[in-house]
N, C-alpha and C positions, 0 to 999 in steps of 0.2 A: 050600514049599520052605524048609527050616531056615537060619535065619541064621547066618554064619560068627561064630564067638565072637572077642572082641579080649582078648587078655591084656595088661594094664599092666604093664612090669616095670621098676620105678625103683631097680633095684640098681645104676645108673649113678652113682646120687647118693653112693655109698659113698666114704669118704675113701681114701686110698692106704694100704697096710697099713704101709709104713715111716715116714708120718705118724703112725699111730695108736700105733705101737712106743715114738717118742719122747716121748709123754704121759706124764708122770708127776705125780700130785696128791699135795700133802702133806696131813696129816690135817685141818689146818684147814679145805681146800676140801671134802674129802668131808663133814667133820661138824664143827661146832663148838658151842659152849655145851653145857648137860647139862640134862636132864630136860625140864621142858616148855616151856625156854626153847630148845631144841635147834633147829638149823639143817642140814638135810642138802641135798647136791647129787648125790652118789652113793649109788645106791640097790641096785645089783645087783654081786655079786661082790665083795661087802666083808661084813666081821663087823659085826653090830648089838650095841649094847651092852645091859645086863642092864635098864634102864629101859624102852628100846624093845622088846624081848622079852617084859617084862612087860605092856604095854601091847598089844602083838599079841595075846597070849592073852587078854586081858581082852575086846577085839575081836571075838575067834573063839568066845569063849562068848556074847557077843550075837548072834552069827550062828546058833549052834546052838540058842540060846534060841528065836530067832525061826524056826527050821526053815528058814533062808534057802540054797537052792542056789548056791553061788557058780559062775560060769563055768568051764568045764573048764580053761582057759587060766590061770586064776588062779594069781598065784605070791606068794611071801612079799614079795617087793617091793611088790605090789599093796596088800596088807594093811597094810604099814608106812606106804604113801603116804596110806590110808584113816584112819590112827591120826594123822599130821601134819595131815590136812585137818580131822578132827575136834578138833584143838587137845589131843588127848591124854585128852579127857574122854568118859567112857562116853556120856553123854547126848545126845552129837552124834553117834555112828557110826552110828546107824540112819538118821539124815536125810541125811547123807553117802553113805551108802552106798546107800540107796534113790535119790538123784538120779544116781548114777553107773550104778547097773545100768538104769535107766530109759534114760539116754543111751545105754548098750550095746545097748539093745533098738530103736533106732532105726535101720533098715537105711541110709537116707540120709546118716546121720554116717558114712558108711563106703563109699558108692560113688560112681562117675563119673557121677552124673545129669547129664543135660542142662542143668538149672538150676546145679547145682554148677560146671559147667564154664564156662558162662556168666558165672558170678561169678568164676571164676579168669582167665579171659582178659581182664577188664578192668583187672589191675594193683592191685586194691584190697589183696591181700596177696601177697606173693611171695617167693622167696629168692634170696640173691646173695652168694656168697661164704662164707668161713668166718674165724674169730678166729685168734689165734696158738695157740690149743689145739685146734683144728678144729672147734669149736662152730659150727652151721650159723647164718646171719643170715638172719632173717625181718624184712622191710620191709612196713609198712602206710602207704597212702598216705591220710590223712585227709580230703584234699578230695575223694575218689572216695566216699566212704562216703555212701551215700543209703537210708535205710530205706524210701522211697516206690519205688525201681527194685527193690530185693531185699527181701524180708520178715524179720522178726527169724529165723523158723523158717530161712530159705536161710543166713542169717548163719552161725546155728549150725551147720547141715549142711555149708555149705562150707568154714568154719574146721576143723570137727572133721575132714573129709575130708582136709584138707591139711596140716593139723598132724599127722594119723597117718601120712601118707607120709614126711613130715620124720622123725617121730620113729623110723619103722621102718627107714629107709633111710640116715639121716645119724647116728644115734645108734649108739654101741658100748658093749655093758654095760661098766660098771666104768671105761670112758675118756670117753666123750662121751655125756652124760645131760642136756643142757641147751643152749638155744638163746640166741643174742643178739636182741635184738627192738628194730628201729628204729621209731619211730612219727615220720613225717614228718607235722606239724601243718599245714604250708604257710600259715602266719601266719594262720590262721582265728580270726577272734575269738570270743569268750565267746557271742554270740547265734547262731553258726554252726557252734560245736563240736560234734561229733556223740557227747554224751557217753553216750545211750543205746547206740548201736552198740557205743563202747568198754566199756561195761559188761557187754553181751552176751558180747564177746569175753574180757573177765577173767574172767566167771562160767564160762564154756566152759572156760577153761584151768585155773583155781583147782582144780577137783576132778577132772576128767577128763585133765588134763596137768599134774596137781601136780608141784612139784619141778623143773619144765623149765626155768625162766626163770633165766637167769644174770646178765642185764643188761639194762635197759630205756634207749634214748635218746628222749628227746623233743626233736625237733628242730624249728628254725625256727619259734619262738614268736612269736605277737602281742604286743604291750605290755602288752595285758590278761590274757594268758594268764601271761605272764611273771610280773606282778605277783602275781597269785591264787597261782601257784605257789609264791613266796616266803613268802607267808602260811601255805600248807597244809605247806610244808618246815619252817617254825617250829616246829610243832606234832607234826608226823608220827613216827610211831615210827622210831628210829635206823637199825635194820636194815632197815626198808623202803627208806628213802631211800638208804641205800648202793648199792642194788641200780639207782636211777632217778637219770638224770643229763639234764637239760635244757641243750640247747646251742643257742645263735644261729650263724647261718651262718660270723660271723668266730671261732667257737671250733670248728669241725670238726676242726682238728687233734688235739685231745683225743680224738677218735674212734680216731686212729691209736696211740694208747698201747695199745689192746686188739685193733684189726682193721686188718693191713697195707693200705697203700696200692693194692698190687695186689689186694685183694679188696673194694675199694669202687668205687662207681660215681662218675664225676666229680662229681655232683650232691652228695655228701657229703664231697667232697675227696678222692677218691680218683683212680685212674689208669684206671680202665676205663670205656669207654663207657657211658652209661645204657642200662639193658635197655627195650627196647621190645616184646619178645614175650614175655609171661609164663607162658603154659602150653604145654608140660609145664614142671616146673620144671627150670633150666638148673644143671649142674656147669660152673663156669668152668674148672676145672683139666683137662678134655677136649675134646681139638679137637672145634670147632663147638658145644660145649656140651651136645649131646644124642648119643646113640646113635642109627643109622640104624632099629635097632628101635622103639624108643619114637616116632619121629616117624613110621613107617609106621602104629603101633598107634593115635596119635592121629587120624591122618588118616581111618584104616578107621571111626573110630567114628562118623561121621555117619550111618551106614547099618547097621552090626553090633550086635549084642547085644554088651554089654560084661560081663566078668566081672573080678574081681580075681585077681591071681595068690596063691597059698595060703590065700584068705579065703573062708569058707563063709558065706553069708548065713543069719541065723536062720531055721529052719523056722516053719511056722505053729502046729505043736506046742510049739516051745520058746517061741515069743512068748505063747501061750496059758499055758504054765507060769510064765511071767516075771510076767504079769499076776497070777496066782492069788497069787505070792509079795507082789507090791506090796501088794494088797488085805489079805493077813494082816498084813504090815508096818504098814500103816496104822492097822488094828483094834488091833494091840498098843499102837501109839503113841498112839493115842487111850485105850487103856485105862490106860495109864501115865500120861498125863495127868490123869486122873480120880482117880488114888491120891492 
């Protein structure tokens, strides 16, 4: 007997159109600084400057030289993000692209597998509310991070799947292309701090969700972490530090400079009750937080075959082609290293 298929439709996460229409970005937000020092937050439906176009052309020459077939849905903004991830240097592009294409080839990065859902139900990572520019807020509870409970591979798979949902359904091209990240350290000391898991999350985002981070709040630090952070911030790059803010509980009011109290949980100084159900993602702006459709779909996932709306898993033939491309890219890289 053929199983019923379940369509997971997360469109209920989209912001109201009148809120989107009210968003206006100044040029310094869209892009600031020049040439290799450039920083960009908006990638779609905006013009690129001459230097960016030049570097995009250089990137595509490397793609052509290595006979790499880019995915069918590849866009100019994807090329530009690879250029930024490669720090505008030709020698970095092949490695960055290889990493990204390998990530794209892993089906579990894009599917609600049982283990991905089990991970997301724990509340290790979840979304709650939006900031004053309608950017979605992602919360990560470091106290729940445990690489013995979930493997590194599962962390990559589950975070990739979840971030993909948020990007697809909470972003609006040219308007909302970034998220705010709250990392609650729960006063973990340095000996218990999950540095490796954070490194996994950071690596996953840097290349595969390039340019998505607008602000990172590190909350509730232990005294040892706070001391270490002061030492790091004294020598760290100013542009990086501008995106990161460490706050103790008595400083949580500063979060409301960016996020309204009615979009924050009480534990972070907001006016909304703390979330206790973490999957599926909640939209606190709609009655009940979810559509009846998504709740029924999630409930039926226990016995049904799962499919993703508007997503087509890579075929075996496509995966073989990608593996061949990766092999060619590696051979080419080794030849270049020998020169």
